[in-house]
TORSE-770139 format. One record per residue (C-alpha): chain; x, y, z. Coordinates in pm, 1 decimal. Last residue first. Example, Ala and Ser with C-alpha at 12.3 -4.5 7.8 and 13.67 -1.06 7.14 Angstrom:
! TORSE-770139
+-------+----------+----------+----------+
! kette !     east !    north !       up !
+-------+----------+----------+----------+
!     A !   1367.0 !   -106.0 !    714.0 !
!     A !   1230.0 !   -450.0 !    780.0 !
+-------+----------+----------+----------+
END
This chain:
! TORSE-770139
+-------+----------+----------+----------+
! kette !     east !    north !       up !
+-------+----------+----------+----------+
!     A !   2286.7 !    776.6 !   -113.1 !
!     A !   2288.7 !    403.5 !    -58.2 !
!     A !   2626.3 !    239.5 !   -118.5 !
!     A !   2643.1 !     21.2 !   -426.7 !
!     A !   2390.6 !   -236.2 !   -538.1 !
!     A !   2268.4 !   -556.1 !   -376.9 !
!     A !   2079.6 !   -406.2 !    -83.5 !
!     A !   1875.9 !   -649.1 !    121.1 !
!     A !   1523.8 !   -636.3 !    259.5 !
!     A !   1442.6 !   -986.7 !    374.4 !
!     A !   1094.3 !  -1119.6 !    443.8 !
!     A !   1090.4 !  -1488.5 !    530.6 !
!     A !    914.8 !  -1717.8 !    279.9 !
!     A !    585.2 !  -1849.7 !    413.8 !
!     A !    380.7 !  -1602.2 !    208.2 !
!     A !    492.2 !  -1757.0 !   -119.6 !
!     A !    150.6 !  -1884.4 !   -229.4 !
!     A !    155.4 !  -1970.5 !   -600.2 !
!     A !    -97.9 !  -1767.7 !   -803.7 !
!     A !   -456.9 !  -1887.7 !   -838.5 !
!     A !   -586.2 !  -1952.2 !  -1193.6 !
!     A !   -834.7 !  -1685.2 !  -1291.7 !
!     A !  -1208.4 !  -1748.4 !  -1239.9 !
!     A !  -1416.1 !  -1788.5 !  -1554.2 !
!     A !  -1689.2 !  -1519.3 !  -1589.0 !
!     A !  -2041.1 !  -1662.1 !  -1568.4 !
!     A !  -2313.8 !  -1513.5 !  -1787.7 !
!     A !  -2596.6 !  -1282.3 !  -1682.6 !
!     A !  -2377.0 !   -973.2 !  -1668.3 !
!     A !  -2281.2 !  -1030.1 !  -2032.9 !
!     A !  -1923.5 !   -931.7 !  -2114.7 !
!     A !  -1784.3 !   -900.5 !  -2468.3 !
!     A !  -1649.7 !   -545.5 !  -2467.6 !
!     A !  -1966.2 !   -406.6 !  -2629.4 !
!     A !  -2160.5 !   -623.0 !  -2382.7 !
!     A !  -2008.5 !   -422.9 !  -2096.0 !
!     A !  -2117.6 !    -96.8 !  -2258.3 !
!     A !  -2467.1 !   -234.3 !  -2322.5 !
!     A !  -2503.0 !   -336.6 !  -1957.3 !
!     A !  -2400.2 !     12.5 !  -1849.7 !
!     A !  -2658.6 !    174.9 !  -2079.1 !
!     A !  -2928.3 !    -73.5 !  -1980.9 !
!     A !  -2889.2 !     43.2 !  -1622.5 !
!     A !  -2749.6 !   -174.0 !  -1345.7 !
!     A !  -2999.6 !   -367.0 !  -1129.8 !
!     A !  -3093.0 !   -250.0 !   -781.3 !
!     A !  -3068.3 !   -327.8 !   -408.1 !
!     A !  -2805.9 !   -604.3 !   -380.7 !
!     A !  -2706.7 !   -645.9 !    -16.2 !
!     A !  -2363.6 !   -600.4 !    142.2 !
!     A !  -2383.4 !   -736.1 !    496.7 !
!     A !  -2456.8 !   -634.1 !    856.0 !
!     A !  -2828.6 !   -578.2 !    814.0 !
!     A !  -2776.5 !   -350.8 !    515.3 !
!     A !  -2462.3 !   -223.8 !    344.2 !
!     A !  -2572.3 !   -126.3 !     -6.0 !
!     A !  -2530.1 !   -277.0 !   -354.7 !
!     A !  -2654.5 !   -131.2 !   -683.5 !
!     A !  -2684.7 !    225.0 !   -556.4 !
!     A !  -2784.6 !    452.2 !   -842.3 !
!     A !  -2591.2 !    776.6 !   -884.5 !
!     A !  -2672.2 !   1130.2 !   -990.8 !
!     A !  -2399.9 !   1390.6 !  -1028.8 !
!     A !  -2523.1 !   1728.7 !   -911.0 !
!     A !  -2640.2 !   2068.0 !  -1035.4 !
!     A !  -2995.1 !   1971.3 !  -1128.5 !
!     A !  -2870.4 !   1694.9 !  -1355.9 !
!     A !  -2540.0 !   1520.8 !  -1417.3 !
!     A !  -2559.5 !   1158.1 !  -1526.3 !
!     A !  -2549.1 !    798.3 !  -1404.0 !
!     A !  -2260.9 !    672.4 !  -1190.2 !
!     A !  -2349.6 !    317.8 !  -1087.4 !
!     A !  -2300.9 !    242.8 !   -720.4 !
!     A !  -2129.5 !    -17.6 !   -503.1 !
!     A !  -2146.0 !     58.8 !   -131.1 !
!     A !  -2031.8 !   -101.1 !    195.2 !
!     A !  -1711.5 !   -277.7 !     92.0 !
!     A !  -1578.7 !   -401.1 !    425.5 !
!     A !  -1249.1 !   -401.8 !    610.6 !
!     A !  -1288.0 !   -535.1 !    964.8 !
!     A !  -1167.0 !   -335.3 !   1266.5 !
!     A !  -1516.2 !   -271.4 !   1399.9 !
!     A !  -1623.3 !   -156.0 !   1053.3 !
!     A !  -1337.2 !    -30.0 !    836.9 !
!     A !  -1466.7 !    128.7 !    518.7 !
!     A !  -1482.0 !     73.0 !    143.1 !
!     A !  -1677.1 !    261.8 !   -124.5 !
!     A !  -1707.6 !    151.6 !   -486.9 !
!     A !  -1802.7 !    385.0 !   -771.7 !
!     A !  -1892.8 !    260.0 !  -1118.3 !
!     A !  -1917.3 !    411.8 !  -1465.3 !
!     A !  -1696.0 !    717.2 !  -1440.0 !
!     A !  -1597.1 !    950.8 !  -1723.5 !
!     A !  -1923.4 !   1117.4 !  -1823.7 !
!     A !  -2047.5 !   1178.2 !  -1470.2 !
!     A !  -1713.5 !   1323.1 !  -1357.7 !
!     A !  -1685.9 !   1530.4 !  -1675.7 !
!     A !  -2038.5 !   1664.2 !  -1635.7 !
!     A !  -1959.6 !   1760.6 !  -1275.1 !
!     A !  -1653.7 !   1953.6 !  -1391.0 !
!     A !  -1849.1 !   2138.0 !  -1660.7 !
!     A !  -2113.8 !   2241.9 !  -1406.9 !
!     A !  -1848.0 !   2369.2 !  -1166.9 !
!     A !  -1691.0 !   2589.1 !  -1439.5 !
!     A !  -1337.6 !   2502.5 !  -1547.8 !
!     A !  -1077.9 !   2780.0 !  -1527.6 !
!     A !   -898.7 !   2655.6 !  -1215.7 !
!     A !   -769.0 !   2342.1 !  -1387.3 !
!     A !   -572.2 !   2094.1 !  -1175.0 !
!     A !   -688.5 !   2218.7 !   -837.0 !
!     A !  -1044.6 !   2243.8 !   -969.6 !
!     A !  -1024.8 !   1876.8 !  -1070.0 !
!     A !   -932.7 !   1791.5 !   -710.2 !
!     A !  -1233.3 !   1980.3 !   -572.2 !
!     A !  -1462.4 !   1819.7 !   -832.9 !
!     A !  -1329.1 !   1474.1 !   -727.9 !
!     A !  -1395.8 !   1528.3 !   -357.1 !
!     A !  -1732.8 !   1701.9 !   -370.4 !
!     A !  -1999.9 !   1572.6 !   -608.5 !
!     A !  -1858.2 !   1241.7 !   -729.9 !
!     A !  -1666.3 !   1137.4 !   -417.7 !
!     A !  -1939.2 !   1268.4 !   -188.7 !
!     A !  -2198.6 !   1052.0 !   -363.4 !
!     A !  -1964.5 !    749.0 !   -362.7 !
!     A !  -1899.2 !    773.1 !     11.6 !
!     A !  -1675.7 !    955.5 !    262.5 !
!     A !  -1386.2 !   1022.3 !     23.7 !
!     A !  -1015.2 !    944.4 !    -19.5 !
!     A !   -946.6 !    842.3 !   -378.4 !
!     A !   -866.0 !    523.7 !   -566.9 !
!     A !   -804.1 !    452.2 !   -935.0 !
!     A !   -925.6 !    251.9 !  -1231.6 !
!     A !   -920.9 !    258.1 !  -1611.8 !
!     A !  -1142.6 !     10.4 !  -1795.6 !
!     A !  -1202.0 !    236.8 !  -2090.8 !
!     A !   -898.5 !    426.3 !  -2213.4 !
!     A !  -1050.2 !    568.8 !  -2532.0 !
!     A !  -1085.6 !    937.9 !  -2459.7 !
!     A !  -1330.4 !    973.9 !  -2171.0 !
!     A !  -1127.9 !    774.5 !  -1919.2 !
!     A !   -816.8 !    967.9 !  -2019.3 !
!     A !   -990.3 !   1300.0 !  -1952.8 !
!     A !  -1101.8 !   1177.5 !  -1611.9 !
!     A !   -742.2 !   1083.7 !  -1527.8 !
!     A !   -598.6 !   1410.1 !  -1661.8 !
!     A !   -825.2 !   1630.9 !  -1454.3 !
!     A !   -795.8 !   1408.6 !  -1144.3 !
!     A !   -418.7 !   1459.4 !  -1152.3 !
!     A !   -505.1 !   1795.2 !   -996.5 !
!     A !   -440.1 !   1644.8 !   -653.5 !
!     A !   -463.5 !   1331.3 !   -439.5 !
!     A !   -560.3 !   1056.5 !   -683.2 !
!     A !   -437.2 !    718.1 !   -561.3 !
!     A !   -275.8 !    418.2 !   -728.7 !
!     A !   -347.0 !    543.5 !  -1079.5 !
!     A !   -435.1 !    272.0 !  -1331.7 !
!     A !   -453.2 !    349.6 !  -1703.6 !
!     A !   -613.2 !     90.1 !  -1930.5 !
!     A !   -577.1 !      9.2 !  -2299.2 !
!     A !   -238.9 !    178.2 !  -2311.9 !
!     A !   -112.5 !    370.5 !  -2617.9 !
!     A !    223.2 !    477.5 !  -2470.9 !
!     A !    170.2 !    845.4 !  -2558.4 !
!     A !   -115.3 !    871.0 !  -2306.1 !
!     A !    126.7 !    739.7 !  -2044.3 !
!     A !    334.8 !   1057.3 !  -2069.3 !
!     A !     39.1 !   1271.9 !  -1965.5 !
!     A !    -26.4 !   1040.4 !  -1671.7 !
!     A !    344.3 !   1046.1 !  -1579.6 !
!     A !    362.5 !   1425.4 !  -1569.8 !
!     A !     44.1 !   1438.8 !  -1360.5 !
!     A !    191.5 !   1182.3 !  -1119.5 !
!     A !    479.7 !   1421.0 !  -1062.4 !
!     A !    840.8 !   1395.4 !  -1175.8 !
!     A !   1062.0 !   1627.3 !   -970.2 !
!     A !   1417.7 !   1665.9 !  -1099.6 !
!     A !   1513.7 !   1986.4 !   -921.3 !
!     A !   1473.9 !   2134.5 !   -572.7 !
!     A !   1849.9 !   2133.7 !   -514.9 !
!     A !   1815.7 !   1857.2 !   -256.8 !
!     A !   1632.0 !   1645.1 !   -514.4 !
!     A !   1269.0 !   1691.5 !   -615.4 !
!     A !   1012.3 !   1413.6 !   -560.9 !
!     A !    964.9 !   1113.8 !   -784.9 !
!     A !    649.2 !    953.3 !   -921.6 !
!     A !    655.5 !    580.2 !   -990.1 !
!     A !    588.6 !    406.0 !  -1320.8 !
!     A !    476.2 !     50.6 !  -1385.9 !
!     A !    418.9 !   -101.6 !  -1729.2 !
!     A !    186.0 !   -402.2 !  -1714.7 !
!     A !    136.3 !   -657.4 !  -1990.3 !
!     A !     74.5 !   -973.8 !  -1789.0 !
!     A !   -185.8 !   -833.7 !  -1552.2 !
!     A !   -169.9 !   -929.5 !  -1183.9 !
!     A !   -125.5 !   -601.4 !  -1000.2 !
!     A !     81.1 !   -572.6 !   -684.5 !
!     A !     11.2 !   -209.7 !   -600.9 !
!     A !    251.3 !    -32.0 !   -367.1 !
!     A !    444.8 !    217.5 !   -580.9 !
!     A !    484.3 !    550.0 !   -398.7 !
!     A !    342.4 !    758.3 !   -554.9 !
!     A !    180.6 !    548.4 !   -826.6 !
!     A !    121.2 !    510.7 !  -1201.4 !
!     A !     22.4 !    179.7 !  -1363.4 !
!     A !      7.4 !    152.8 !  -1743.5 !
!     A !   -186.5 !   -144.7 !  -1881.7 !
!     A !   -186.4 !   -317.0 !  -2220.7 !
!     A !   -470.3 !   -569.4 !  -2220.1 !
!     A !   -368.6 !   -899.9 !  -2382.1 !
!     A !   -535.8 !  -1148.1 !  -2145.9 !
!     A !   -810.8 !   -903.2 !  -2055.3 !
!     A !   -816.8 !   -763.9 !  -1704.4 !
!     A !   -998.4 !   -972.6 !  -1447.3 !
!     A !   -710.2 !  -1043.7 !  -1211.7 !
!     A !   -668.6 !   -665.8 !  -1167.6 !
!     A !   -979.3 !   -672.6 !   -945.9 !
!     A !   -782.2 !   -830.3 !   -661.6 !
!     A !   -513.3 !   -562.2 !   -662.8 !
!     A !   -772.6 !   -284.0 !   -673.6 !
!     A !   -949.8 !   -438.2 !   -374.8 !
!     A !   -624.8 !   -454.9 !   -176.8 !
!     A !   -547.1 !    -91.2 !   -257.9 !
!     A !   -885.9 !     31.4 !   -136.7 !
!     A !   -884.1 !   -181.0 !    182.2 !
!     A !   -994.3 !     76.1 !    442.3 !
!     A !   -640.1 !    154.3 !    556.3 !
!     A !   -688.4 !    530.8 !    512.9 !
!     A !  -1043.0 !    625.5 !    421.9 !
!     A !  -1258.5 !    515.6 !    133.1 !
!     A !  -1323.3 !    553.3 !   -238.2 !
!     A !  -1269.2 !    310.4 !   -526.1 !
!     A !  -1314.6 !    449.7 !   -877.8 !
!     A !  -1409.8 !    235.1 !  -1177.8 !
!     A !  -1424.3 !    287.6 !  -1552.4 !
!     A !  -1603.1 !    -17.7 !  -1692.8 !
!     A !  -1390.7 !   -228.7 !  -1928.2 !
!     A !  -1617.5 !   -536.0 !  -1948.7 !
!     A !  -1364.9 !   -750.3 !  -1758.2 !
!     A !  -1371.7 !   -489.5 !  -1479.4 !
!     A !  -1752.5 !   -483.5 !  -1468.4 !
!     A !  -1762.6 !   -863.8 !  -1478.4 !
!     A !  -1530.4 !   -892.7 !  -1178.9 !
!     A !  -1729.8 !   -624.6 !   -995.7 !
!     A !  -2061.4 !   -805.1 !  -1049.5 !
!     A !  -1925.9 !  -1142.8 !   -940.6 !
!     A !  -1773.2 !   -985.6 !   -628.2 !
!     A !  -2110.2 !   -828.0 !   -543.7 !
!     A !  -2291.8 !  -1160.3 !   -579.8 !
!     A !  -2032.5 !  -1361.3 !   -387.7 !
!     A !  -2042.6 !  -1111.0 !   -102.8 !
!     A !  -1754.1 !   -874.2 !    -37.5 !
!     A !  -1531.0 !   -781.7 !    258.2 !
!     A !  -1663.1 !  -1082.1 !    451.5 !
!     A !  -1325.4 !  -1252.4 !    495.4 !
!     A !  -1429.2 !  -1545.4 !    275.7 !
!     A !  -1556.3 !  -1311.3 !      3.3 !
!     A !  -1234.3 !  -1108.2 !     12.4 !
!     A !  -1035.9 !  -1430.6 !    -18.5 !
!     A !  -1244.3 !  -1532.3 !   -320.7 !
!     A !  -1173.3 !  -1191.6 !   -472.7 !
!     A !   -805.8 !  -1282.7 !   -457.3 !
!     A !   -524.9 !  -1224.5 !   -207.7 !
!     A !   -176.6 !  -1345.7 !   -304.0 !
!     A !     51.4 !  -1054.2 !   -231.3 !
!     A !    -42.6 !   -956.4 !    122.4 !
!     A !     47.3 !   -592.0 !    170.6 !
!     A !    238.0 !   -465.8 !    472.7 !
!     A !    198.9 !   -109.6 !    597.9 !
!     A !    487.2 !     24.0 !    805.7 !
!     A !    434.5 !    347.3 !   1000.4 !
!     A !    717.2 !    519.6 !   1185.6 !
!     A !    741.0 !    813.6 !   1426.6 !
!     A !   1070.5 !    930.7 !   1577.6 !
!     A !   1033.5 !   1136.8 !   1892.9 !
!     A !    771.4 !   1361.8 !   2049.6 !
!     A !    799.9 !   1665.1 !   1819.7 !
!     A !    840.1 !   1482.8 !   1489.4 !
!     A !    929.2 !   1758.0 !   1239.7 !
!     A !   1255.6 !   1848.8 !   1418.9 !
!     A !   1295.9 !   1558.1 !   1464.9 !
!     A !   1209.4 !   1240.2 !   1275.8 !
!     A !    928.2 !   1126.4 !   1045.6 !
!     A !    891.1 !    782.4 !    888.8 !
!     A !    658.8 !    634.4 !    627.7 !
!     A !    705.5 !    279.0 !    506.5 !
!     A !    511.4 !     83.7 !    244.7 !
!     A !    548.7 !   -289.5 !    203.6 !
!     A !    603.1 !   -424.1 !   -148.9 !
!     A !    869.9 !   -680.4 !    -55.2 !
!     A !   1149.5 !   -448.9 !   -173.2 !
!     A !   1027.7 !   -156.7 !     42.8 !
!     A !    828.7 !    133.4 !    -97.0 !
!     A !    934.3 !    454.1 !     72.8 !
!     A !    794.0 !    774.4 !    218.8 !
!     A !   1056.7 !    971.2 !    409.8 !
!     A !   1054.7 !   1265.7 !    648.8 !
!     A !   1334.4 !   1462.3 !    817.4 !
!     A !   1534.3 !   1545.9 !    502.4 !
!     A !   1796.0 !   1796.2 !    625.7 !
!     A !   1785.2 !   1645.5 !    975.4 !
!     A !   1828.6 !   1292.9 !    842.6 !
!     A !   1645.3 !   1020.5 !    653.3 !
!     A !   1784.3 !    886.2 !    326.8 !
!     A !   1638.8 !    647.7 !     68.9 !
!     A !   1845.3 !    411.5 !   -148.2 !
!     A !   1585.1 !    134.4 !   -152.9 !
!     A !   1805.2 !   -129.0 !     12.0 !
!     A !   1932.7 !    123.2 !    273.5 !
!     A !   1587.1 !    214.1 !    407.6 !
!     A !   1550.9 !    -80.1 !    647.3 !
!     A !   1905.7 !    -44.2 !    784.5 !
!     A !   1863.3 !    331.5 !    824.4 !
!     A !   1539.5 !    269.1 !   1014.0 !
!     A !   1713.6 !     23.3 !   1247.2 !
!     A !   1980.3 !    284.4 !   1321.7 !
!     A !   1710.0 !    544.9 !   1392.6 !
!     A !   1530.0 !    309.9 !   1634.1 !
!     A !   1850.5 !    229.9 !   1822.6 !
!     A !   1937.4 !    600.9 !   1833.6 !
!     A !   1590.2 !    675.6 !   1973.9 !
!     A !   1646.8 !    445.5 !   2269.6 !
!     A !   1645.0 !     77.2 !   2361.7 !
!     A !   1370.5 !     -4.6 !   2112.7 !
!     A !   1042.9 !   -139.7 !   2243.2 !
!     A !    825.8 !   -451.4 !   2230.4 !
!     A !    554.8 !   -482.6 !   2496.6 !
!     A !    286.4 !   -456.3 !   2230.4 !
!     A !    -29.5 !   -248.0 !   2205.6 !
!     A !   -265.7 !   -443.7 !   1979.9 !
!     A !   -495.5 !   -324.3 !   1703.9 !
!     A !   -718.7 !   -605.3 !   1575.5 !
!     A !   -775.4 !   -691.9 !   1206.1 !
!     A !   -580.3 !  -1017.9 !   1211.5 !
!     A !   -291.6 !   -833.8 !   1377.5 !
!     A !   -260.7 !   -455.2 !   1360.8 !
!     A !     45.7 !   -350.3 !   1554.2 !
!     A !    135.6 !    -88.0 !   1816.6 !
!     A !    489.6 !     -2.8 !   1929.3 !
!     A !    570.0 !    251.1 !   2204.8 !
!     A !    925.1 !    277.0 !   2344.7 !
!     A !   1121.3 !    428.7 !   2054.6 !
!     A !    865.1 !    692.4 !   1967.1 !
!     A !    516.2 !    616.8 !   1845.1 !
!     A !    593.8 !    319.8 !   1617.4 !
!     A !    297.5 !    186.2 !   1417.6 !
!     A !    313.3 !   -152.4 !   1246.4 !
!     A !     48.0 !   -269.8 !   1001.2 !
!     A !    -56.5 !   -602.3 !    846.5 !
!     A !     51.9 !   -853.5 !   1110.9 !
!     A !    -87.4 !  -1202.3 !   1041.0 !
!     A !    189.5 !  -1284.1 !    791.0 !
!     A !    445.9 !  -1249.6 !   1074.1 !
!     A !    795.4 !  -1167.2 !    948.7 !
!     A !    770.3 !   -791.6 !    998.1 !
!     A !    609.1 !   -836.3 !   1338.9 !
!     A !    885.9 !  -1066.3 !   1463.0 !
!     A !   1156.9 !   -827.2 !   1340.9 !
!     A !    996.1 !   -528.8 !   1516.2 !
!     A !   1221.2 !   -552.3 !   1825.8 !
!     A !   1542.1 !   -533.1 !   1621.7 !
!     A !   1519.0 !   -538.6 !   1246.8 !
!     A !   1691.7 !   -861.0 !   1154.8 !
!     A !   2038.1 !  -1000.4 !   1086.1 !
!     A !   2248.6 !   -792.5 !   1326.4 !
!     A !   1983.1 !   -625.3 !   1543.2 !
!     A !   1775.8 !   -941.3 !   1585.2 !
!     A !   2086.6 !  -1137.4 !   1685.0 !
!     A !   2185.8 !   -862.6 !   1929.5 !
!     A !   1844.8 !   -869.9 !   2098.5 !
!     A !   1858.8 !  -1249.7 !   2128.3 !
!     A !   2208.3 !  -1236.5 !   2278.1 !
!     A !   2107.3 !   -985.9 !   2549.3 !
!     A !   1787.4 !  -1179.3 !   2622.9 !
!     A !   1987.6 !  -1500.3 !   2666.4 !
!     A !   2246.0 !  -1323.6 !   2883.9 !
!     A !   1986.9 !  -1159.3 !   3107.6 !
!     A !   1811.8 !  -1491.8 !   3165.7 !
!     A !   2133.8 !  -1691.1 !   3216.5 !
!     A !   2294.9 !  -1453.9 !   3464.6 !
!     A !   2559.7 !  -1223.6 !   3321.9 !
!     A !   2932.0 !  -1195.7 !   3387.1 !
!     A !   3095.8 !  -1015.5 !   3096.0 !
!     A !   3462.8 !  -1112.4 !   3058.5 !
!     A !   3502.3 !   -943.3 !   2723.5 !
!     A !   3620.5 !  -1263.5 !   2557.4 !
!     A !   3324.8 !  -1450.0 !   2710.7 !
!     A !   3073.1 !  -1206.4 !   2562.8 !
!     A !   3240.5 !  -1225.3 !   2221.0 !
!     A !   3216.4 !  -1606.8 !   2231.7 !
!     A !   2844.8 !  -1584.3 !   2310.7 !
!     A !   2804.1 !  -1343.7 !   2019.4 !
!     A !   2975.0 !  -1586.7 !   1781.1 !
!     A !   2767.6 !  -1881.1 !   1907.6 !
!     A !   2439.2 !  -1692.2 !   1862.3 !
!     A !   2550.8 !  -1581.8 !   1515.0 !
!     A !   2601.8 !  -1943.5 !   1413.6 !
!     A !   2258.7 !  -2038.4 !   1551.1 !
!     A !   2087.9 !  -1746.4 !   1380.7 !
!     A !   2233.0 !  -1814.8 !   1038.3 !
!     A !   2560.4 !  -1665.2 !    921.3 !
!     A !   2571.6 !  -1484.2 !    583.8 !
!     A !   2798.3 !  -1647.9 !    327.9 !
!     A !   3112.1 !  -1482.2 !    191.7 !
!     A !   3158.8 !  -1297.8 !    521.7 !
!     A !   3276.0 !   -935.1 !    510.8 !
!     A !   2939.4 !   -778.6 !    600.5 !
!     A !   2865.8 !  -1041.8 !    866.0 !
!     A !   3202.6 !   -994.2 !   1034.0 !
!     A !   3162.2 !   -615.6 !   1036.7 !
!     A !   2805.8 !   -642.3 !   1169.6 !
!     A !   2923.1 !   -879.1 !   1443.6 !
!     A !   3205.7 !   -649.4 !   1557.9 !
!     A !   2987.2 !   -336.1 !   1555.5 !
!     A !   2718.5 !   -520.6 !   1753.4 !
!     A !   2977.5 !   -653.7 !   1997.8 !
!     A !   3113.4 !   -303.3 !   2066.4 !
!     A !   2769.3 !   -140.4 !   2094.5 !
!     A !   2638.2 !   -413.9 !   2325.8 !
!     A !   2951.3 !   -409.6 !   2539.2 !
!     A !   2912.6 !    -34.8 !   2597.6 !
!     A !   2544.4 !    -83.6 !   2684.9 !
!     A !   2625.0 !   -366.8 !   2925.3 !
!     A !   2899.8 !   -165.7 !   3095.0 !
!     A !   2653.4 !    122.8 !   3134.8 !
!     A !   2398.0 !   -108.6 !   3296.1 !
!     A !   2658.8 !   -253.6 !   3531.6 !
+-------+----------+----------+----------+
END
């Protein structure tokens, strides 16, 4: 009986997908339910009501959705989806990690769903290219690995990004306090060079998105990413995405290439989604040569480690001839503010905001302006006169109120659909 059910599932799925592909208008769930029920009757399948309803529901999700993860993709409360093989799915919902009962039928079912998700962005995943990193049409980020790289079965991570978050939302969620958010908004408006550090999924990208609201009305901004995942709010934004080599090992366009190209586009600010390599050389150079207000993120343990360890290591990758003292001077001269974010008990929190001062005695000195104390971000010091003067030069006084941007329309209730409107995916 089980084998008959599997054979019927494959046949009906192929029939429904063909009908849907050739239809002028896509069927809704109710129409598809009726079509599948008719196909079951034509094949003479005798199923009890519970098995039949589950069978139809699974087919509906496979035809017009993404199988057992369709519910998680559509839910605005789910921010991450981890798939550890076809039968283990974990989600992050409202900050909590939850092991679900959802599962794919087998690895082929999971692989077919992956191909359906990747088709709109023209990405491929097969034995010759067993890993993929893709930005989906709604801004979500997907990483998948299959055999032979994935030893225990196909592994998938989907990170969803909420589009309409603001600093006010971060205050309400406890990520920032009103005082720290006010300081950061003024620092960005006053063209301070800012670097956000933290671990994976600590909220670095979300914070960068929220801070982009405070760019100047006419600021020309170049955004460089690999892959593109920022949803920045400036009006005059030019976005570029790095590209890996093709099957022949040709055509690679790295972030470093794009940073150098951006310097010829006369931007006011340069934003790099994440610095992972020798790009740090070019980013620091840009910050020191007229591109005030540039921002980026980097993986580091705290602001001190970012300035004295992580960034110097990355600069050394990009230019092996620079002396350690010269590198530290560049870090201190380029950056104005460091922000560190972490996950604390599943909640994303900014736990440190520091001013980058100078290089002395073989290290970059910082002054903590806000620190995590007693379960919240507390102000512990005032910024230096030098930083205040820089912000005033660009028309921002830390003691004055910065107008809040108008909120963007909330479109989070619209269902997520990833559709391909071009030719066949390569």
